[in-house]
C-alpha positions in Angstrom: 7.6 15.3 19.8 4.4 16.5 21.3 6.0 16.7 24.8 9.0 18.5 23.3 6.8 21.0 21.6 5.0 21.6 24.9 8.3 22.1 26.7 9.1 25.0 24.3 6.1 27.0 25.5 4.2 26.6 22.3 0.4 26.6 22.6 -0.6 24.6 19.5 0.6 21.7 17.3 -0.3 20.6 13.9 -1.0 17.0 12.9 0.4 16.3 9.5 -2.4 14.3 8.0 -0.8 12.9 4.7 -0.7 9.3 6.0 -4.2 9.6 7.4 -5.5 10.7 4.0 -3.6 7.9 2.2 -4.9 5.2 4.5 -8.4 6.6 4.5 -8.4 6.6 0.7 -7.2 3.0 0.7 -10.3 2.1 2.8 -8.8 1.6 6.2 -10.1 4.6 8.1 -9.8 3.0 11.5 -6.1 2.3 11.0 -5.7 5.7 9.5 -7.1 7.6 12.5 -5.4 5.6 15.4 -2.1 7.5 15.6 -3.8 10.8 15.2 -6.3 10.1 18.0 -3.3 9.1 20.3 -1.4 12.3 19.4 -4.4 14.5 19.9 -5.1 12.9 23.3 -1.5 13.6 24.3 -1.7 17.2 23.1 -4.9 17.9 25.0 -3.4 16.3 28.2 -0.5 18.8 27.9 -2.9 21.7 27.3 -2.0 22.2 23.6 -4.4 23.3 20.9 -4.5 21.1 17.8 -4.4 22.0 14.1 -4.5 19.4 11.3 -3.6 19.6 7.7 -2.3 18.0 4.5 -4.4 16.1 1.9 -7.6 16.8 3.8 -10.8 17.1 1.6 -14.5 17.0 1.9 -14.4 13.1 1.9 -11.9 12.4 4.7 -12.4 15.5 6.8 -15.7 14.5 8.4 -14.3 11.3 9.8 -11.2 13.1 11.2 -13.4 15.7 12.9 -15.8 13.1 14.3 -13.0 11.1 15.6 -11.0 14.0 17.0 -13.5 16.8 18.0 -10.8 18.6 19.9 -9.2 19.8 16.6 -9.3 23.6 16.6 -8.4 24.3 13.0 -7.8 22.5 9.7 -5.9 23.4 6.6 -8.1 22.6 3.6 -7.3 25.4 1.2 -5.8 23.2 -1.5 -8.7 20.8 -1.7 -11.2 23.5 -1.4 -9.8 25.6 -4.2 -9.3 22.4 -6.4 -13.0 21.5 -5.9 -14.1 25.1 -6.5 -12.4 25.0 -10.0 -14.9 22.2 -11.0 -17.9 22.9 -8.7 -17.7 26.7 -8.2 -16.6 28.4 -4.9 -20.1 28.9 -3.4 -21.1 25.4 -4.1 -17.9 24.0 -2.7 -18.1 25.9 0.5 -21.7 24.6 1.0 -20.4 21.0 0.3 -17.7 21.4 3.0 -20.2 22.9 5.5 -22.6 20.0 4.9 -19.7 17.5 5.2 -18.9 18.9 8.6 -22.5 19.2 10.0 
């Protein structure tokens, strides 16, 4: 699918990370990340930018970014706002920034 996307002239793909998040939560982060690393490598080889999103949160996001530093953008709005309901928006933003540093 990545090659097909590139053939359309698109400049970026998004990795749908639901399965990553599920496997990560189950305690198998190495298995969780494998297909995403492969997809990201293919995308970079084809000159595509990479977004990622779905079920990403402050717990699984750091490993994803450490494993695939070529990710350009992530969609974390749902988890961020959910955390902010309990922790406050300013505190939540600081927690995400710390998780990624």
